[in-house]
C-alpha positions as CSV (number, residue, x, y, z in Angstrom):
1,M,-28.2,-35.1,1.3
2,Q,-25.4,-35.8,-1.1
3,S,-21.8,-36.4,0.1
4,P,-19.6,-33.2,-0.2
5,P,-17.5,-34.6,-3.1
6,A,-20.6,-35.6,-5.1
7,A,-22.3,-32.3,-4.4
8,A,-19.2,-30.4,-5.5
9,S,-19.0,-32.4,-8.7
10,Q,-22.7,-32.0,-9.5
11,A,-22.5,-28.3,-8.5
12,S,-19.6,-27.6,-10.8
13,R,-21.3,-29.5,-13.6
14,A,-24.6,-27.7,-13.1
15,A,-22.7,-24.3,-13.0
16,R,-21.0,-25.0,-16.2
17,E,-24.2,-26.1,-17.9
18,G,-26.0,-23.0,-16.6
19,E,-23.2,-20.7,-17.9
20,S,-23.4,-22.5,-21.3
21,R,-27.1,-21.8,-21.4
22,A,-26.5,-18.2,-20.5
23,S,-24.3,-17.7,-23.6
24,G,-27.3,-18.6,-25.8
25,T,-30.8,-17.4,-25.1
26,Q,-30.7,-15.6,-21.8
27,Q,-34.3,-15.1,-20.9
28,N,-34.7,-18.6,-19.3
29,S,-31.1,-19.4,-18.4
30,T,-29.2,-19.3,-15.1
31,P,-26.5,-16.8,-15.6
32,L,-23.7,-17.4,-13.2
33,V,-21.3,-14.9,-11.8
34,Q,-18.1,-13.2,-12.6
35,E,-14.9,-11.7,-11.4
36,S,-12.6,-8.9,-12.4
37,S,-9.0,-8.9,-13.6
38,S,-5.9,-7.6,-11.8
39,Q,-3.5,-6.7,-14.6
40,P,-3.6,-3.0,-15.6
41,I,-3.4,-2.3,-19.3
42,K,-2.1,0.3,-21.6
43,E,-4.0,-0.9,-24.6
44,K,-7.6,-0.2,-25.7
45,P,-10.7,-1.3,-23.7
46,V,-12.9,-4.3,-24.5
47,L,-14.8,-3.9,-27.7
48,L,-18.1,-5.6,-28.6
49,G,-19.6,-5.8,-32.1
50,E,-16.4,-5.0,-34.1
51,K,-14.1,-7.5,-35.7
52,Q,-10.8,-7.7,-34.0
53,V,-8.0,-10.3,-33.6
54,P,-9.5,-13.4,-31.9
55,L,-8.7,-13.8,-28.2
56,G,-5.8,-16.1,-27.7
57,E,-5.4,-18.6,-24.9
58,K,-3.2,-16.4,-22.8
59,Q,-5.7,-13.5,-23.1
60,A,-8.6,-15.8,-22.2
61,R,-7.1,-16.4,-18.8
62,L,-8.3,-13.4,-16.8
63,G,-6.5,-12.6,-13.6
64,D,-8.0,-12.0,-10.2
65,S,-8.5,-8.6,-8.6
66,P,-10.5,-7.1,-5.7
67,L,-13.9,-5.6,-6.5
68,G,-14.0,-2.1,-8.0
69,D,-10.7,-2.0,-10.0
70,A,-10.8,1.3,-12.0
71,P,-10.8,1.3,-15.8
72,L,-7.9,2.6,-17.8
73,G,-7.3,6.3,-17.2
74,N,-10.4,8.5,-17.2
75,A,-12.3,6.4,-19.8
76,P,-15.8,5.3,-18.9
77,L,-16.2,1.7,-17.9
78,I,-18.8,1.3,-20.7
79,R,-19.0,3.3,-23.9
80,V,-21.7,2.5,-26.4
81,E,-21.6,4.0,-29.9
82,G,-24.2,3.7,-32.7
83,L,-25.7,0.5,-31.3
84,R,-28.3,-1.3,-33.4
85,K,-30.3,-4.4,-32.7
86,S,-32.8,-5.9,-35.1
87,Y,-34.5,-9.2,-35.7
88,R,-36.0,-10.9,-38.7
89,T,-39.6,-11.8,-38.3
90,A,-42.4,-13.2,-40.5
91,R,-43.6,-9.6,-40.9
92,G,-40.2,-8.2,-41.8
93,E,-37.3,-6.7,-39.8
94,L,-38.0,-5.6,-36.2
95,T,-35.6,-3.0,-34.9
96,L,-35.4,-2.5,-31.2
97,F,-32.9,0.3,-31.2
98,E,-30.7,2.1,-33.6
99,G,-28.0,4.7,-33.2
100,L,-28.0,4.2,-29.5
101,D,-25.2,5.8,-27.5
102,L,-24.3,5.4,-23.8
103,E,-21.5,6.1,-21.4
104,V,-21.4,4.7,-17.9
105,Q,-18.6,5.8,-15.5
106,A,-17.0,3.5,-13.0
107,G,-18.9,3.6,-9.7
108,E,-22.2,4.8,-11.2
109,M,-25.6,3.2,-10.5
110,V,-27.7,3.7,-13.6
111,A,-31.4,2.8,-13.8
112,I,-33.0,2.1,-17.2
113,V,-36.8,2.4,-17.4
114,G,-39.2,2.1,-20.3
115,Q,-42.3,0.2,-21.5
116,S,-42.3,-3.5,-21.8
117,G,-40.9,-4.5,-25.2
118,A,-38.8,-1.4,-25.6
119,G,-35.6,-3.6,-25.6
120,K,-34.3,-2.9,-22.0
121,S,-33.5,-6.6,-21.3
122,T,-31.9,-7.0,-24.8
123,L,-29.7,-4.0,-24.2
124,L,-28.6,-5.4,-20.8
125,H,-27.8,-8.7,-22.5
126,I,-25.6,-6.9,-25.1
127,L,-23.8,-4.9,-22.4
128,G,-23.2,-8.2,-20.5
129,A,-21.8,-10.1,-23.5
130,L,-24.8,-12.4,-23.6
131,D,-25.9,-11.2,-27.0
132,A,-24.3,-9.4,-29.9
133,P,-25.5,-6.2,-31.5
134,T,-26.5,-6.0,-35.1
135,A,-24.2,-3.0,-35.5
136,G,-22.4,-0.5,-33.4
137,T,-19.8,-0.9,-30.7
138,V,-19.7,-1.5,-26.9
139,Y,-16.4,-0.6,-25.3
140,F,-15.6,-2.1,-21.9
141,A,-12.6,-0.6,-20.1
142,S,-11.1,-3.9,-19.1
143,T,-8.0,-4.5,-16.9
144,Q,-7.0,-7.2,-19.4
145,A,-3.5,-7.1,-21.0
146,A,-4.9,-6.8,-24.5
147,Q,-8.1,-5.6,-26.2
148,V,-10.8,-8.2,-26.2
149,N,-13.6,-8.5,-28.8
150,V,-16.3,-10.0,-26.6
151,A,-18.7,-10.5,-29.5
152,S,-16.3,-12.8,-31.3
153,L,-15.3,-15.0,-28.4
154,L,-15.8,-18.7,-28.5
155,P,-18.4,-19.8,-25.9
156,R,-15.8,-21.0,-23.4
157,E,-13.9,-17.7,-23.8
158,A,-17.0,-15.6,-23.4
159,A,-18.0,-17.6,-20.3
160,A,-14.5,-16.9,-18.8
161,F,-14.9,-13.2,-19.5
162,R,-18.4,-13.0,-18.0
163,N,-17.3,-15.1,-15.0
164,R,-14.6,-12.5,-14.1
165,E,-16.0,-9.1,-15.2
166,I,-19.8,-9.2,-14.7
167,G,-22.4,-10.2,-12.2
168,Y,-26.0,-10.9,-13.1
169,V,-29.2,-10.7,-11.1
170,W,-32.5,-11.5,-12.9
171,Q,-36.2,-11.1,-12.0
172,F,-36.3,-14.8,-11.1
173,H,-33.6,-16.1,-8.8
174,Y,-32.7,-19.2,-10.9
175,L,-31.3,-21.0,-7.9
176,L,-31.0,-24.8,-8.3
177,P,-33.6,-26.4,-6.0
178,E,-31.6,-29.5,-5.1
179,F,-28.7,-27.5,-3.6
180,T,-28.5,-25.4,-0.4
181,A,-28.1,-21.6,-0.4
182,E,-24.4,-22.0,0.3
183,E,-23.9,-24.5,-2.5
184,N,-25.7,-22.3,-4.9
185,V,-23.5,-19.3,-4.1
186,A,-20.4,-21.5,-4.3
187,M,-21.2,-23.0,-7.7
188,P,-19.6,-20.2,-9.8
189,L,-16.3,-20.6,-7.9
190,M,-16.3,-24.3,-8.2
191,A,-17.1,-24.0,-11.9
192,R,-13.9,-22.0,-12.4
193,G,-11.8,-24.6,-10.5
194,M,-11.7,-23.5,-6.9
195,G,-11.7,-26.2,-4.3
196,Q,-14.9,-27.0,-2.6
197,S,-13.7,-26.0,0.9
198,E,-12.5,-22.6,-0.2
199,A,-15.5,-22.0,-2.4
200,R,-17.9,-22.8,0.4
201,K,-16.0,-20.6,2.8
202,K,-16.3,-17.6,0.4
203,A,-20.0,-18.5,-0.2
204,A,-20.6,-18.4,3.6
205,N,-18.9,-15.0,3.8
206,W,-21.2,-13.6,1.0
207,L,-24.3,-15.1,2.6
208,R,-23.2,-13.1,5.7
209,E,-23.0,-10.0,3.5
210,V,-26.7,-10.4,2.7
211,D,-27.7,-11.3,6.3
212,L,-28.4,-15.0,5.4
213,E,-25.6,-16.8,7.2
214,D,-28.2,-18.6,9.4
215,R,-30.0,-19.9,6.2
216,A,-26.9,-21.4,4.5
217,A,-28.0,-25.0,4.8
218,H,-31.6,-24.3,3.5
219,R,-32.6,-25.1,0.0
220,P,-34.4,-22.5,-2.2
221,G,-37.8,-24.0,-1.5
222,E,-37.3,-23.3,2.2
223,L,-36.6,-19.6,1.7
224,S,-38.9,-16.7,1.1
225,G,-38.9,-14.8,-2.2
226,G,-36.8,-12.0,-0.7
227,E,-34.3,-14.5,0.7
228,Q,-34.0,-16.3,-2.6
229,Q,-33.2,-13.1,-4.3
230,R,-30.6,-12.2,-1.7
231,V,-29.0,-15.6,-2.3
232,A,-29.0,-14.8,-6.0
233,L,-27.3,-11.4,-5.3
234,A,-24.6,-13.1,-3.2
235,R,-24.1,-15.6,-6.1
236,A,-23.8,-12.7,-8.5
237,L,-21.0,-11.1,-6.5
238,V,-19.1,-14.1,-5.1
239,C,-16.5,-14.0,-7.9
240,G,-15.8,-10.3,-7.5
241,P,-17.3,-8.6,-10.7
242,R,-16.7,-5.0,-11.5
243,L,-20.0,-4.6,-13.3
244,L,-23.4,-5.7,-11.8
245,L,-26.3,-6.0,-14.3
246,A,-29.7,-6.4,-12.7
247,D,-32.9,-7.0,-14.8
248,E,-36.0,-6.3,-12.7
249,P,-34.3,-7.7,-9.6
250,T,-37.3,-6.8,-7.4
251,G,-40.0,-7.4,-10.0
252,D,-41.4,-10.5,-8.3
253,L,-41.4,-9.1,-4.8
254,D,-43.9,-7.1,-2.7
255,G,-43.1,-3.5,-2.0
256,T,-41.6,-3.9,1.4
257,T,-39.4,-6.9,0.4
258,A,-38.4,-5.1,-2.8
259,G,-37.2,-2.1,-0.8
260,R,-35.2,-4.3,1.5
261,V,-33.5,-6.2,-1.4
262,F,-32.7,-2.9,-3.1
263,E,-31.1,-1.7,0.1
264,F,-28.7,-4.7,-0.1
265,I,-27.9,-3.8,-3.7
266,E,-27.2,-0.2,-2.8
267,R,-25.0,-1.1,0.2
268,L,-23.0,-3.7,-1.7
269,H,-22.7,-1.4,-4.7
270,A,-21.1,1.2,-2.5
271,S,-19.0,-1.0,-0.2
272,H,-17.5,-3.0,-3.0
273,G,-16.9,-0.2,-5.5
274,L,-19.3,-1.7,-8.2
275,T,-20.6,-0.1,-11.3
276,S,-24.3,-1.1,-11.6
277,I,-26.9,-1.0,-14.3
278,L,-30.5,-1.9,-13.4
279,V,-33.6,-2.3,-15.5
280,T,-36.7,-1.6,-13.5
281,H,-40.3,-0.5,-13.8
282,N,-40.2,0.8,-10.2
283,L,-39.6,4.6,-10.4
284,E,-39.3,5.0,-6.7
285,L,-36.3,2.6,-6.7
286,A,-34.9,4.1,-9.9
287,E,-34.8,7.5,-8.2
288,R,-32.3,6.2,-5.7
289,C,-29.8,5.6,-8.5
290,T,-27.2,8.0,-9.8
291,R,-29.1,8.5,-13.1
292,I,-32.3,7.4,-14.7
293,L,-32.4,6.7,-18.5
294,R,-35.6,6.0,-20.4
295,L,-35.4,3.6,-23.4
296,A,-38.2,4.5,-25.9
297,N,-38.5,4.4,-29.7
298,G,-35.0,2.9,-29.8
299,R,-33.3,5.8,-28.0
300,L,-32.0,6.4,-24.5
301,T,-32.9,9.8,-23.0
302,A,-32.1,11.1,-19.5
303,L,-35.2,11.1,-17.4
304,T,-33.5,12.8,-14.4
305,D,-30.3,13.1,-12.6
306,A,-31.3,11.2,-9.5
307,A,-28.2,12.4,-7.6
308,N,-29.2,16.0,-8.4
309,P,-32.9,16.1,-9.1
310,A,-32.9,19.9,-9.5
311,S,-30.6,19.8,-12.5
């Protein structure tokens, strides 16, 4: 076992490296976690995919706030307009979606379903500032003191934005095997400069939130699949994000374990005032969300209003 200072240093370095990887290709990276801002604004919300004035040093320093800060006025937390994403391939241009519109209100839990390859994960990456759209805009109602063009941020600035506004949970937990559960959860806090003692105290509190306080000293290899994913959930929320993005968070789990992990997501979503967007193939779990949207042929359509199935 490493000494605490050595572990903290390595954890911080590993966290920064993981965040750097997350800002590139996301599929195999270890996205870290994020926290919200405390300063209310009177300007426009965050804008992705449109050229704006570059973010300055003062704007890059996001403040702290409790979970669940409301966006400006009655504006949706997320508003997507005319989104397009395409790739150049050897056979020509591949368009995943075009003219895609979406609004997500603060406090909603939205499920996105659809066939594999429809672009669900790509859409989640764009919403989370891990990828840029080919065209269109994604507005994020930030509590920042100025409008932020997330698509044009430098890697360090984008990492700071994600670290404070957004939490990520993926199908695979991406925990670092050489560190304990508590150290894994504490990493995002230490990466942003928090002292080791305070970071580990907060990490312990979040492990308690997911009923894993007795497993804090265990490494990922000593945890079950469901426990690993609950540690990943705690890591995703330890910095206090306002938006939780989850890409098949129960996809690698059996039915019973998947249901239990989803119960934690539901409970934390409600108790901490989160806005959550989940990609899933599990319609039973999707039906427990506020809304279900299907992504097919490059368009989002409402499958059902899960909160009011008769509508």
